[in-house]
C-alpha positions as CSV (number, residue, x, y, z in Angstrom):
1,M,149.8,-10.2,-16.8
2,S,148.1,-12.8,-15.7
3,A,148.0,-11.6,-12.1
4,P,147.8,-8.0,-11.9
5,R,147.6,-6.1,-8.6
6,T,146.1,-2.4,-8.2
7,T,149.3,-1.5,-7.9
8,H,150.3,-1.9,-11.7
9,W,146.6,-0.8,-12.5
10,E,148.4,3.2,-10.5
11,A,151.3,2.4,-12.5
12,M,149.5,2.3,-15.6
13,L,147.2,4.8,-14.4
14,H,149.7,7.4,-14.4
15,V,151.3,6.5,-17.5
16,V,148.3,7.4,-18.8
17,K,148.0,10.7,-17.0
18,Y,152.0,11.5,-18.0
19,L,150.9,11.6,-22.1
20,K,147.6,13.1,-21.5
21,E,149.2,16.5,-20.3
22,A,151.9,15.6,-22.7
23,P,150.7,15.7,-26.6
24,G,153.2,16.4,-28.4
25,R,155.1,13.1,-27.6
26,G,153.5,11.7,-30.9
27,I,151.5,8.9,-28.9
28,W,147.8,9.3,-30.2
29,F,144.6,7.0,-28.6
30,K,141.4,6.7,-29.8
31,N,138.8,7.2,-27.8
32,H,136.8,3.9,-27.6
33,G,134.5,4.6,-24.2
34,H,136.7,2.2,-21.8
35,Y,139.9,2.0,-20.3
36,S,140.0,-1.8,-19.9
37,V,143.1,-3.4,-20.3
38,I,143.1,-6.5,-22.2
39,G,146.2,-9.1,-23.2
40,Y,147.0,-11.8,-25.5
41,F,149.3,-14.4,-26.1
42,N,149.9,-16.5,-28.9
43,A,152.8,-19.8,-29.4
44,D,153.7,-21.7,-31.7
45,W,155.1,-24.6,-30.9
46,A,158.3,-25.7,-33.3
47,A,156.4,-25.1,-36.2
48,C,159.7,-23.4,-37.9
49,P,160.8,-26.9,-40.3
50,I,164.3,-25.5,-40.6
51,D,165.1,-25.2,-36.4
52,R,161.8,-26.8,-35.3
53,R,162.0,-23.9,-32.5
54,S,158.8,-22.1,-31.0
55,T,157.2,-19.1,-31.6
56,C,155.3,-16.5,-29.1
57,G,154.0,-13.9,-28.8
58,C,151.6,-10.9,-26.9
59,C,150.3,-7.7,-27.0
60,V,148.3,-5.8,-24.8
61,L,145.3,-3.1,-26.0
62,L,144.6,-0.4,-23.2
63,G,140.7,0.5,-23.9
64,G,141.2,-0.8,-27.6
65,N,145.1,0.8,-28.1
66,L,147.6,-0.9,-29.0
67,V,150.1,-0.6,-26.2
68,S,153.3,-3.2,-25.7
69,W,153.8,-5.7,-27.6
70,K,156.5,-9.0,-28.0
71,S,157.4,-11.7,-30.8
72,K,160.2,-14.3,-29.6
73,K,161.7,-17.6,-30.8
74,Q,161.8,-19.8,-28.1
């Protein structure tokens, strides 16, 4: 996510085209009028009072629709 390339964009478009042609797969995207890819990342440094471990998380939105997310305790 820090250095996207043209190949990443093409791969994402390939997945979106596949999903568009297979509407019975159960994934629905709302049309917000754009296809921007936005990523958010957050970290909470040593906030757990029990083990003092950090928690980080990220999410990726495509055209305003959540397509990926992850949360991990370090």
